[in-house]
N, C-alpha and C positions, 0 to 999 in steps of 0.2 A: 713317494708318501709324504716327504717333508713339504713339497711345493703344495700338496693337496691339503695338508694340515695348516699351511700358512694361508692358503686361500680361503679355506673355511674360517679360520680365526679373523681373517680381514673381513670377510662377510658379516659375521658375527658382530665385530666391532661397528661396521656400517650401521647394521640393523639397529644395534643398540643405541648408537647416536641418533639415527631417525627417530626412534621411538622417545629418547629423552627429549628431542627437540620439539616433539608434538604431543606428548602426553599432557592431559589436564591435570594428572596427579601432581606434577611438579610445577605447575603453572601459578604464578603469583594470583592473588585475589584481584578482581577487577572492581573498581568503584563504578557504582551504578545500579539500577534495579530494572527488572522487567516491567516494560510499560506496553500499554495496549494502543494499538492503531485502529481505530474503528472506521472501517469502509463504508463511505456514505453516510456516516453517523448512525443513528438508529433508524431502523427501516424494516419494511415487510420481508419475512423469509419467503422463499419461493422454491419450487420443484426444479431441481438442477439436471434432471434427466433428459440427456439428448440435447443439451444446450448447444446453439450455433451464435454465430454473431448476428443473425437475423431474427433470433427468437425474441418475442416480446414478453418479457418476464413479469410484467404486470398482469398479464392474463394467467398467470400460474402461481399466484401467491398462496401461502399455506395459512389456515387458521392456527390460531387465533389472530385476528386482525390489531396490529398496533396502531395507536392514534397517529403516530409520526410518519410523515412522508420523507423519503430520503432526499438528501442536498437542501434541507429546508433549515431554517434558523432553529426551530424546534427540535429537529433530528440531530442537530449539532450540540445544542444545550444538553439534550438528554444524554448524549454520549460523553460529553465532559463531566456531567453529574454522576454518572457511572464509573468515572475514573479513567477515561481516555487519556493519554498522554498526547496523542496527535489523532486528527479527525482528517479523513481523506475526503476530497470533494472534487467535482468534475466542472471544467469550464469551457465555454464557448465565447468566442468574439461576437459581439453584436454589431449591427450596422451603424448605431449611433456611437460607437467608440468605446463601449465598455465591455464587461465579461459578464456573462450570465452563468449562474450555478445551476447545472441540470446535467443529467448523466447522459440521455440519449442524443445520437446525431441527428435524429429527427423527432419531431412532436407527436407523431401519429399514434404511437403505441400508449403513452401515458396521459396524454391531455386531449383536450377537444380542439386542439389546432392541428395544423398540417404544415409539411415542408421541413427544410433542414433548420435546425435551430439557429445557426449562424446567419441565415438570411433574414433575420427579423430585427426589430429594435426592442428595446426593453419595454416601451409602452405596449406593444402587442404581447410580449411575453408574459408581463405581469398581469395581463387581462385573462390568461388561461387558467383553467382548472387542471392543476397538475395531479390531482387525484381521480381524475375522471376515468382512467381505463382499467383501474385496479379491480380484479375480480378472483374469487377462490371456487367458484361453482360454475364455470364454463360460461359466464356472462349472464346468468340468470339474475345475479344481484351485483351491485357495485358499491360496496361499503364505504369507499373514500370519496365517491362522486360528489361535488358540490362542497368538499371540505378543503380543496386546495387552491381555491381561487385567489389569485394574488400572492401566492406563496413561494413563486419562483425568485429567489434572491440574486441581487448583484453580487459580485465579489466585493465591491465597496461596502456594501451593507454588511457583509460577514465580517470585514476587517473592523468596522466599528462596533458591531455588536460584541466581539470577542477580541478585544485589544490585547489580552494575555493570553489567547489561544495559541495552539500549534497546529498548522495544516499542511497535508500532502496534497499538492495540486496536480490533477490529471489532465493532460492535454489530450483532447480526442482527435486531433487532426494530424496531417504531415505537413502543415503549413509553417514554414520557418518564421513568416511574419507575425504569427501569433505568439511565438516566444519572444520576438522583439518588442511586440506591443505590450506583451506582460512584463517585460523587463523596464521598460519606459514608465509604465503604470506605478511600479514599485519605486523607480527613481524619483518620481514626482510626488511620492507618498512615502517617505522615509520611515514614518512612524509604523507603517504596515510591515516593513521588511522583516522585523523578528518573528513575525507570526507565520511566515512561509518556512516550514521546516525542510521541504524538499519539493522537487518536481518530477514528473515522470509521464510516460505515455509516447506519443508520436517521436520518432527519431529527431526530425529537424527542429521542431519548437523545443523540445528538451534540450537539445544541444545548444541552441542559441541563447536560452535563458541561463543556463549553466555557464555559459561563456561571459554573458554581459553582466551577471550578478555575482559580486565578489563572494567567495564562502558558500555558494550555493550548491547543494549536492542534488543528484538526479540519477535516473536509471531509465533505460528503455528496454524492451524485450530482447534487442540485440546484444546490448551491453551486459545484461544480466546473464546471458548464456555463455558470452565470452569471459566474463569474471569467473564463474563457477567451473568453466571447462579449463581455463588457464590455471586455476588455483588446484584442481585435482590433479594436473599433470606435475606441477613443480612446487605447490605448497608445501611437500615435505621438507624443502629446504629452508622455509620461512619466507619464500619469495611471494611478494603480493603483486599480481598482475596489474597493468595499467587500468584496465576495465574496472578494477576493484578499488581504485584510489580516488579519494574526494568523491565517493558515490554512494548511493542506497544499494546495499548488497541484499538481494532478495534470496532467500534460502528455503526451498521446499522442506517440510519437516521429515519427509522419507529420505531426502538427500543429505540432510545434515550429519549423520553418523558417519558418512563417507569422507568427510571433509577433514583434512589434516589439521589436528590440534582442536578439533570440535570437542566442547563448545568454548572453553576459556582462552585457549591459546589463539584459535581462530579469531575470536571476538576481539582480543587484545590487538592482533595484527591489524585487523581492520580499523579499530579505533586509532591507531597509529598512523595509519594511512589517511586519516582524515574522513573516514566512513562510517556509516551506521549499518548495523545488520538488523534486517526485518525477517522473522521467521514466519513462513506462509503455510499453507495447507499442502498436502501430499499431491504429487503429479500422477500417482498411480492408485489403483484400487478403488474400492467403494465408496470411500471418503474423499477421493480427489476433488479439489477445488481450490480456490484462491485463498480461502480462509481458514483459520483454526477456529471452528464453529461448534465444536462439541466439547463435553467434559472430558472424553475420551481421549480426544486429541490435545486438549489442554494438559492433560496428565503427563504428555510425553515431552512437554517443554522442560528443559533442564533446570533444576533448582537453581536459583541465583543468576540465570540468564541476563546479562546486561545488554539487552536489546529490545527490539519492539516485536510483539506478536500482532500480526495482521488478523482481524477478525471481522465477520459480517454479523455476529452475534454476541455482543460485548456482555449482555446480561447472563448468557449461558455459561462463558468461560471465566469471567472475572472471579467467581467463588473459588473455583478450582486453583486459579493462579495466586489469589491472596492467601489461600491455605499453604501454599508452597514457599512462601516467603519467610 
């Protein structure tokens, strides 16, 4: 009986120590505020039912139609004016040595052009109508056709237009040379470097960019999974896995409550490891998606959360988050 009692007391003490090490009730307050990360700036919403990597989302936009087209100067400006702390954009290397800002791997879905985006120079890309393919009624009307001619920007144009902006850059390829070219571009233009908040996407270009650019943070699908899996296993001790260090830590909102020390201790641990925490949409259920895009999801963001909230609809979620501050 004595041995059993000692064992139970020992287990209770361990459990108490784990609780004290992870509860946010005893966590010190964290400096910072909840910031918004606007995915592709301000853009058209679309039906996400049955999405695949091959889905042309321009062919399933939802009314009402916004005047902004994703990844354009106007869409970025609108996002910053609505309070975005960071704007996400997508890049492709061009045949004339620059980077085009455009989402799709190919031009056929959204534009009146064709072929891989990276197989063209900027003269051709800027001649296209990037609003050409958008429709909400099955192709009967195209409300943005003719309104996107010449609106595909270069990364250089974005940097000049928003010198005080902050951007998350998405590499769409698995080409490590793309990451090297990006790092060389930043080295050649040091005034642009502060605007690049982070990089993500393809494993190879992201890894190269993070390696070559001091203090750059990044994330790939592989590192995101490794980070959370490692932390779920060992985070009770305060341990931060290597994949969570000097990184962008992507946290689905339905996974967040299971993380040791969520939200304050978890966020503080990531900050001490040189990382930024980004809260994303759920991975399961009817609301599954990459963004926190509704008032209902926004209401689940912890008050005082000292990280970023990834959203595809900044106009919808900002009032709810502002009310929680």
